[in-house]
C-alpha positions in Angstrom: 0.0 0.0 0.0 1.4 3.4 -0.9 2.3 5.8 1.8 0.0 8.5 0.4 -3.0 6.2 -0.1 -5.9 6.1 2.4 -5.0 3.9 5.2 -1.3 4.3 4.6 -0.8 5.7 8.0 0.6 9.0 6.7 4.2 7.6 6.6 6.6 9.8 4.7 9.6 8.0 3.1 11.8 11.1 3.7 11.0 11.0 7.4 8.6 13.9 7.4 5.3 13.4 9.1 3.5 16.1 7.2 3.7 14.4 3.8 5.8 17.2 2.3 9.2 17.0 0.4 12.4 16.5 2.4 14.1 19.5 4.0 17.5 20.1 2.2 18.8 22.3 5.0 18.1 19.5 7.5 19.8 16.9 5.3 22.9 19.2 4.9 23.0 19.8 8.6 23.0 16.1 9.4 25.8 15.4 6.8 27.9 18.2 8.4 27.4 16.9 11.8 28.6 13.5 10.8 31.8 14.9 9.2 32.5 16.9 12.3 32.1 13.8 14.4 34.5 11.9 12.2 37.3 14.6 12.4 36.8 15.6 16.0 34.5 18.5 15.5 31.6 19.5 17.7 28.5 17.4 17.2 26.2 20.3 18.3 23.6 21.2 15.8 23.7 25.0 16.0 22.1 27.0 13.4 25.3 29.1 12.8 26.5 27.9 9.3 29.7 30.0 9.6 30.8 27.9 12.5 30.2 24.7 10.5 32.3 25.9 7.6 35.1 26.8 9.9 35.2 23.4 11.3 35.5 21.9 7.7 38.6 24.0 6.8 41.1 21.5 8.2 39.7 18.7 6.1 39.8 20.8 3.0 43.4 21.8 3.7 44.4 18.2 4.1 42.7 17.2 0.9 44.5 20.1 -0.9 47.9 19.1 0.5 47.4 15.5 -0.6 46.3 16.5 -4.0 49.3 18.9 -4.3 51.7 16.1 -3.3 50.2 13.7 -5.8 50.3 16.4 -8.5 54.0 17.2 -7.7 55.0 13.5 -7.7 53.2 12.8 -11.0 55.3 15.5 -12.7 58.6 13.6 -12.3 59.8 11.4 -15.2 63.1 9.7 -16.2 64.8 10.0 -19.6 67.2 7.2 -20.5 70.5 7.7 -22.3 69.1 6.2 -25.5 65.9 8.3 -25.3 64.8 11.9 -25.9 61.7 13.6 -24.5 59.6 16.1 -26.4 57.7 18.5 -24.1 54.5 20.2 -25.1 52.9 23.0 -23.1 49.2 23.5 -23.8 49.7 21.5 -27.0 52.6 23.7 -28.3 56.2 22.6 -28.6 58.3 23.7 -25.6 61.6 21.9 -25.6 63.5 18.6 -26.0 64.9 17.0 -22.8 68.0 14.8 -22.8 68.8 12.0 -20.3 68.2 12.5 -16.6 65.4 13.1 -14.1 63.1 15.9 -15.1 59.9 17.5 -13.9 57.0 19.1 -15.8 53.7 20.3 -14.6 51.0 17.6 -15.3 47.8 18.5 -17.1 49.3 21.6 -18.7 52.3 19.8 -20.2 52.6 16.6 -22.3 55.8 14.6 -22.5 56.6 12.1 -25.3 59.6 9.9 -24.6 61.1 8.1 -27.7 64.1 5.8 -28.2 66.4 7.5 -30.8 69.2 5.0 -31.0 67.5 1.6 -31.2 67.7 0.0 -34.6 64.2 -0.9 -35.6 63.2 -3.3 -38.4 60.3 -3.6 -40.7 60.0 -6.8 -42.8 57.7 -7.0 -45.8 57.2 -9.1 -48.9 54.7 -9.5 -51.7 54.1 -10.5 -55.3 55.2 -7.8 -57.7 55.3 -7.3 -61.4 58.6 -6.6 -63.1 59.3 -4.5 -66.2 59.2 -7.5 -68.5 55.8 -8.5 -67.1 57.1 -11.3 -64.8 55.8 -12.0 -61.3 58.3 -12.3 -58.5 58.1 -12.6 -54.7 60.7 -10.3 -53.1 61.0 -10.1 -49.3 63.0 -7.2 -47.8 63.9 -5.9 -44.3 64.1 -2.2 -43.6 66.4 -1.1 -40.7 65.8 2.4 -39.4 65.9 4.6 -36.3 64.7 8.1 -35.3 67.1 10.9 -36.1 64.7 13.9 -35.5 62.5 13.2 -32.4 60.6 16.5 -32.8 59.5 15.6 -36.3 58.8 12.0 -35.4 56.4 13.1 -32.6 54.7 16.2 -34.1 54.7 16.0 -37.9 53.1 12.7 -38.6 50.4 11.0 -36.6 51.6 7.4 -37.2 55.2 7.6 -38.6 55.8 3.9 -38.5 52.7 3.3 -40.5 53.9 5.9 -43.0 57.2 4.0 -43.2 55.5 0.7 -44.0 53.4 2.3 -46.8 56.4 4.2 -48.2 58.6 1.0 -48.1 56.0 -1.0 -50.1 55.6 1.9 -52.6 59.4 2.3 -53.1 59.9 -1.5 -53.5 57.2 -1.9 -56.0 58.3 1.1 -58.0 62.0 -0.1 -58.2 61.0 -3.7 -59.0 58.5 -2.5 -61.6 61.4 -0.7 -63.3 63.7 -3.7 -63.4 63.8 -6.9 -65.3 63.3 -10.4 -63.9 66.9 -11.5 -64.3 68.1 -8.4 -62.4 65.8 -9.2 -59.5 66.7 -12.9 -59.3 70.4 -12.7 -59.9 73.1 -10.0 -59.6 71.0 -6.9 -59.6 69.7 -7.2 -56.0 72.3 -4.9 -54.5 71.4 -2.2 -56.9 67.7 -2.7 -56.2 68.3 -2.4 -52.5 70.3 0.8 -53.0 67.5 2.3 -55.1 64.8 1.3 -52.7 66.7 2.9 -49.8 67.2 6.2 -51.6 63.6 6.4 -52.8 62.2 5.4 -49.3 64.4 8.0 -47.6 63.1 10.7 -50.1 59.5 9.7 -49.3 60.1 9.9 -45.5 61.9 13.2 -45.8 59.1 14.7 -47.8 56.6 13.5 -45.2 58.7 15.0 -42.4 58.7 11.8 -40.3 62.1 12.2 -38.7 63.0 8.6 -39.6 66.5 7.7 -41.0 66.7 4.5 -43.1 70.0 2.8 -42.2 69.9 -0.2 -44.6 67.6 -2.2 -46.8 68.3 -5.9 -47.0 66.8 -8.0 -49.8 66.4 -11.6 -49.1 66.5 -14.3 -51.8 64.0 -13.4 -54.5 61.9 -16.3 -55.8 59.2 -16.8 -58.4 55.8 -18.1 -57.5 55.6 -21.8 -56.8 53.3 -22.4 -59.7 55.9 -21.3 -62.3 59.2 -22.1 -60.4 60.1 -24.9 -62.9 59.8 -22.6 -65.9 61.8 -20.0 -64.1 64.6 -22.5 -63.4 64.7 -23.4 -67.0 65.0 -19.8 -68.0 67.8 -19.1 -65.5 69.7 -22.2 -66.8 69.3 -21.0 -70.4 70.6 -17.5 -69.4 73.6 -19.1 -67.6 74.4 -21.2 -70.7 74.1 -18.1 -72.8 76.5 -16.2 -70.6 78.9 -19.1 -70.5 79.0 -19.3 -74.3 79.5 -15.6 -74.6 82.4 -15.8 -72.2 84.0 -18.7 -74.2 83.5 -16.8 -77.5 85.1 -13.7 -75.9 88.0 -15.7 -74.6 88.6 -17.2 -78.1 88.4 -13.8 -79.6 90.9 -12.5 -77.1 93.3 -15.2 -78.0 92.9 -15.0 -81.8 92.6 -11.2 -82.4 95.9 -10.2 -80.8 97.7 -12.9 -82.7 96.2 -11.8 -86.0 97.0 -8.2 -85.2 100.6 -9.2 -84.4 100.9 -11.1 -87.7 99.5 -8.1 -89.6 101.9 -5.7 -87.8 104.8 -8.1 -88.6 104.0 -8.2 -92.3 103.6 -4.4 -92.3 107.0 -4.1 -90.8 108.5 -6.6 -93.1 107.1 -4.8 -96.1 108.4 -1.5 -94.7 111.9 -3.1 -94.3 111.8 -4.5 -97.8 110.8 -1.1 -99.2 113.6 0.6 -97.3 116.1 -2.1 -98.4 115.1 -1.8 -102.1 115.2 1.9 -102.0 118.6 1.9 -100.3 120.0 -0.7 -102.8 118.6 1.3 -105.7 120.2 4.5 -104.4 123.4 2.6 -103.8 123.5 1.2 -107.3 122.8 4.7 -108.7 125.6 6.2 -106.7 127.9 3.3 -107.7 127.0 3.8 -111.4 127.8 7.5 -111.1 131.2 6.7 -109.6 131.9 4.0 -112.3 130.9 6.5 -115.0 133.4 9.0 -113.7 136.2 6.3 -113.7 135.1 5.0 -117.1 135.6 8.5 -118.6 139.1 8.6 -117.2 140.2 5.1 -118.4 137.7 3.3 -120.5 139.7 0.1 -121.2 140.8 -0.6 -117.7 137.3 0.0 -116.4 135.8 -2.2 -119.0 138.1 -5.1 -118.2 137.6 -4.6 -114.5 133.8 -4.8 -114.9 134.1 -7.9 -117.0 136.3 -9.6 -114.4 133.9 -8.7 -111.6 130.9 -10.0 -113.5 132.7 -13.3 -114.3 133.8 -13.6 -110.6 130.3 -13.0 -109.4 128.8 -15.6 -111.7 131.4 -18.3 -111.1 131.2 -17.8 -107.4 127.7 -19.1 -107.4 128.3 -22.0 -109.8 128.9 -25.6 -108.5 130.7 -26.8 -111.7 133.7 -25.2 -113.3 134.7 -25.6 -117.0 138.3 -24.7 -117.6 139.4 -23.8 -121.1 143.0 -23.8 -122.0 144.1 -21.1 -124.4 145.5 -22.6 -127.6 144.4 -26.1 -126.7 141.6 -28.3 -127.9 140.6 -29.8 -124.5 138.3 -28.4 -121.9 138.7 -29.5 -118.3 135.7 -30.2 -116.2 136.0 -29.6 -112.4 132.9 -31.0 -110.5 133.1 -28.9 -107.3 129.7 -29.9 -106.2 130.5 -33.6 -106.1 133.8 -33.0 -104.4 132.0 -30.9 -101.8 129.4 -33.6 -101.3 132.0 -36.2 -100.9 133.8 -34.0 -98.4 130.6 -33.5 -96.4 129.9 -37.2 -96.4 133.5 -38.0 -95.3 133.3 -35.4 -92.5 130.0 -37.0 -91.3 131.5 -40.4 -91.4 134.6 -39.1 -89.6 132.3 -38.2 -86.7 131.2 -41.9 -86.4 134.7 -43.2 -86.4 135.9 -42.8 -90.0 138.0 -39.7 -89.5 140.5 -38.7 -92.0 138.9 -40.4 -95.1 137.9 -37.5 -97.4 138.6 -33.9 -98.4 138.2 -31.0 -96.2 137.4 -27.6 -97.6 141.0 -26.5 -97.2 142.1 -29.6 -99.2 139.5 -28.8 -101.9 140.8 -25.3 -102.2 144.4 -26.5 -102.5 143.4 -29.0 -105.2 141.6 -26.2 -107.1 144.7 -24.0 -106.9 147.0 -26.8 -108.1 144.7 -27.5 -111.1 144.8 -23.8 -112.0 148.6 -23.7 -111.7 148.9 -26.8 -113.8 146.7 -25.4 -116.5 148.7 -22.2 -116.6 151.9 -24.2 -116.9 150.5 -26.3 -119.8 149.3 -23.2 -121.5 152.7 -21.7 -121.3 154.4 -24.9 -122.5 152.0 -25.2 -125.4 152.6 -21.6 -126.5 156.4 -22.2 -126.5 156.1 -25.3 -128.5 153.9 -23.6 -131.0 156.4 -20.8 -131.3 159.3 -23.2 -132.0 157.3 -25.0 -134.6 156.7 -21.8 -136.4 160.4 -21.0 -136.4 161.2 -24.3 -138.0 
């Protein structure tokens, strides 16, 4: 039964017997009396409100002192040697704190502490399309740290997220500008360098305060579905490169030799030309000298030229025909056979048949004796002929 219904007994849930709303002043007075009782104040219920407020001042002071102590303690923070702290006051940049113990007023200042020396890593990979329209899977690892803590904290909301997106963009741009053989074989170092440069340019333009230290490219591999075909292509390229190297090695061995032979022939031709020109000039000079001598004594010069010509011709002949003046016989002197016998005897002498044959000195002596004998016979014949004519 409700308290305000007939028969409810007139009970007021706020304690009032008249059925009206509760008295707020009375409720506040009771609450104040209870606080005074807890903290040693007077429990009297006087109507003087000023006296009640004065009794609550110690409580308020204690609360304020505790709050101030908590506020002061919360303002301390420690910055490690590897860290830097960015201090904002009312949202505006104030300063950068180095290592050590620092204090800043809470609520009005905000402190961001970041590690600026730690080498951080971001690994990523994905399927990318190369310039020659081939698909390749290329995993990379980006190593970076913070070089500008103010820009890292204030310029970009999520700098590491920007780093991930920029790394993916730079990698796809560089791979898309390269051919598949560069990505799979010897061009990975160049690709890593280009990715690092492009990624750093992106981060600098964003103002992230991140420095890319190194980009490491793991082993690139084609998709599993076409790995066999890629292996065949790589093997064919290796064979092509090997054949090119062999052909280049052969060319390097043949071309210098051919050039050497050509240079030798050129030098021989130049020497022949110089020799012929020199001989021609010498013959011309000799003819001029002979002409001068011929004009002085024609007969002597003519006989001298004849003797020189005969000597030059006979010095190259291997057979000598000796004609005796005034005689009917011609003597044949086979110098070639005598020389051949002499050579054979000398060879045999080396094998133990020494002394059996004619030496060149002996052959020369025989020739001189034959000449003297012929001259003697010629003189004898001339004398006999002269006596016959006298008779």
